[in-house]
Structures are given as C-alpha cells and as structure tokens.
C-alpha positions as CSV (number, residue, x, y, z in Angstrom):
1,M,-0.1,-0.2,-0.3
2,F,3.1,2.8,0.8
3,L,4.3,2.1,-3.0
4,W,1.7,3.4,-4.1
5,N,2.3,7.2,-2.0
6,V,6.1,6.4,-3.2
7,E,5.6,5.8,-6.2
8,K,3.3,9.5,-6.8
9,C,6.9,11.0,-4.7
10,L,9.2,10.1,-6.8
11,K,7.6,12.0,-10.1
12,I,7.6,14.8,-7.8
13,F,10.8,14.8,-5.6
14,D,14.8,13.6,-6.8
15,E,14.8,12.0,-3.7
16,V,12.3,9.8,-2.7
17,Y,12.8,8.5,0.8
18,V,10.9,5.5,3.2
19,S,11.6,5.9,6.6
20,S,10.7,2.1,9.2
21,D,11.9,-0.3,11.6
22,S,11.3,-3.1,9.1
23,D,13.6,-4.2,7.5
24,Y,11.2,-5.5,4.6
25,I,9.6,-2.3,3.8
26,I,13.1,-1.1,3.7
27,D,14.2,-3.0,1.1
28,L,11.1,-2.7,-0.8
29,A,10.6,0.6,-0.7
30,E,15.0,0.3,-2.1
31,R,13.4,-1.4,-4.3
32,N,11.0,0.8,-5.7
33,G,13.5,3.4,-5.8
34,A,13.5,5.7,-2.8
35,I,16.3,5.8,0.0
36,G,15.4,3.8,3.3
37,I,16.5,4.8,6.3
38,K,16.2,2.1,9.4
39,R,14.2,3.5,12.9
40,G,14.9,2.7,15.6
41,E,12.6,0.6,18.1
42,E,11.9,4.5,20.2
43,L,10.5,5.8,17.3
44,C,7.7,3.3,16.9
45,G,4.2,2.6,18.4
46,D,3.0,6.0,19.9
47,V,5.7,8.2,19.6
48,P,4.9,12.5,17.3
49,D,5.9,12.4,13.4
50,I,8.8,15.5,14.5
51,P,11.4,13.0,16.5
52,V,10.9,10.8,13.7
53,Y,11.5,13.0,10.8
54,Q,14.3,15.1,13.2
55,H,16.3,12.2,13.1
56,A,15.0,10.4,9.1
57,L,16.9,14.1,8.6
58,N,19.6,12.8,9.6
59,Y,20.0,11.0,6.6
60,M,18.7,12.7,3.9
61,S,20.8,14.2,1.4
62,P,21.1,18.3,3.0
63,C,18.4,19.9,2.0
64,D,15.8,22.7,3.2
65,G,12.8,20.3,4.8
66,I,10.6,17.6,4.2
67,V,7.3,16.7,3.0
68,A,6.8,13.5,4.3
69,V,3.9,11.4,3.1
70,H,2.1,8.6,5.7
71,A,2.5,5.7,4.5
72,N,-1.5,4.2,5.3
73,N,-3.6,7.1,3.0
74,P,-2.9,5.8,0.0
75,N,-5.0,8.1,-2.6
76,I,-3.5,11.0,-1.7
77,K,-4.5,13.2,-4.5
78,R,-0.5,13.8,-6.1
79,N,-1.0,17.6,-6.8
80,L,-1.4,18.2,-3.0
81,I,2.4,16.6,-2.3
82,A,3.2,19.4,-5.5
83,L,2.1,21.6,-3.8
84,T,3.2,21.2,-0.6
85,K,6.8,21.3,-1.6
86,K,5.7,24.5,-3.4
87,C,5.1,26.3,-0.9
88,L,8.6,24.6,1.0
89,E,10.0,26.1,-1.7
90,M,8.2,29.0,-1.0
91,G,9.5,30.0,2.1
92,V,6.6,28.9,4.5
93,D,7.8,26.2,7.0
94,E,4.8,24.1,7.7
95,V,2.1,23.1,5.4
96,M,0.0,20.3,6.7
97,T,-3.6,18.6,4.8
98,C,-6.1,18.0,6.7
99,R,-9.8,16.9,7.8
100,A,-12.4,18.1,10.4
101,I,-12.5,14.8,11.7
102,K,-15.1,15.8,15.1
103,G,-17.9,13.4,15.4
104,D,-17.4,12.5,12.6
105,P,-19.0,9.0,12.0
106,N,-17.2,7.4,9.3
107,Y,-13.8,8.5,10.9
108,H,-13.9,5.9,13.5
109,R,-14.7,8.7,16.8
110,Q,-12.1,9.7,17.1
111,S,-11.1,13.0,18.8
112,H,-9.0,15.4,17.7
113,E,-10.0,18.3,15.7
114,I,-7.4,17.8,11.7
115,Y,-5.9,15.0,9.8
116,G,-2.6,15.5,8.1
117,S,-1.9,13.1,5.7
118,I,1.1,14.5,4.0
119,R,3.4,17.5,5.9
120,G,5.8,19.9,4.6
121,I,8.1,20.6,7.3
122,S,11.9,23.2,6.4
123,K,14.1,22.3,8.1
124,R,14.5,25.4,10.4
125,R,10.9,24.7,12.0
126,L,12.1,21.1,12.8
127,E,14.9,21.6,14.4
128,D,13.5,23.7,17.2
129,Y,9.7,22.3,17.2
130,G,8.4,22.8,20.4
131,D,5.9,20.9,21.7
132,P,4.8,17.7,18.3
133,Y,2.1,16.8,20.4
134,K,0.9,20.3,19.1
135,P,1.4,21.3,15.8
136,K,1.0,24.3,14.1
137,P,1.4,25.1,10.5
138,D,1.4,28.1,8.2
139,M,-1.0,26.6,5.9
140,L,-3.7,23.8,6.1
141,F,-4.5,22.8,2.5
142,V,-8.6,20.1,3.1
143,D,-7.0,16.1,2.2
144,N,-10.0,14.3,2.1
145,S,-7.3,11.0,1.5
146,I,-9.0,7.8,3.7
147,E,-6.6,6.3,6.3
148,I,-6.4,3.0,5.7
149,E,-7.0,1.3,9.0
150,T,-9.5,-1.2,8.7
151,L,-10.3,-3.9,5.8
152,E,-13.7,-1.5,5.6
153,D,-10.8,1.7,5.0
154,Y,-9.0,0.3,2.9
155,N,-12.4,-1.0,0.8
156,K,-13.8,2.1,0.7
157,A,-10.4,3.5,-1.0
158,L,-10.2,1.1,-3.3
159,N,-13.5,2.7,-4.6
160,E,-12.3,6.4,-5.0
C-alpha cells in the first residue's frame, strides 16, 4: 500500500526516503527507487511524527526541509504533495493537510480536530520544533484521502 505514495513522490522529488523499522519495508522501498532509513524501536508505536522526521533528516542529503506523506493514505492526491513542496520552496515553514473529523462517524470516533496525511516542514522549524503534539502549521490544505486502519477503510479507498 505504501508503494502507491512512493510512486507519486518519485514523480515529484529527486530523492524519496522511506523511514521504517521493518527491513522488509525498507527493502521493498529501495527496490522501487526510494532510499531506506532504518528507524530504531524508540521511534515506533505511539510516537509523534516530529522525532521521526528529525531522525530521518540526519540520513538525508542536505536539504531545506521535508515533505512527509503517510504510508496509510494511499489515495492522497499527487497534486497536494506537489503543492506542499511548492509552499516549502516559497518559504513557508510548515504545511499540513487536514480534515475536520470531530464527530465524523466514518472516522472511528476519534476526538482530535485535524488530520494530516501530508506534512511539509522546513529544516529550520524541524530543528527547534517545540511540542510535537501541538502542531502549528502556517498553512492547512483540505485533504479527503482515507486513512487505512481497517479492511473497511481499504475497501472504501479502492472505490474512490
């Protein structure tokens, strides 16, 4: 499933990285043109994205920022990934996609207010982020992609 987004990113970026604790995922990513970054156990599970991005930055070619695309949102639109990249190139420090989900019965009754399947963040902001549980992006784009957590989600995404 994550390879769908790798394919999109390979059409937009010169280098695409996949961060994972799984040797299998890294091998698959590398066989499909991405560069694998092995993540330690401390960066898995219920960990906010920022420490994962900070770790990845240490293994990436010199850059001014990153655009992260979540693996479990395979129907994210390529144009939103490209738009996020463009915003960073124009000097925006942080961009996220979002979707209001509070009270949405189709989203597993989660209580948080925003949802982000793409996150662009400048190196400058990433190096001194603050509380990773309280993102304060400069820009938000509406994203209606489906986060795959269940077979039902997967089937819904296939039909869109």
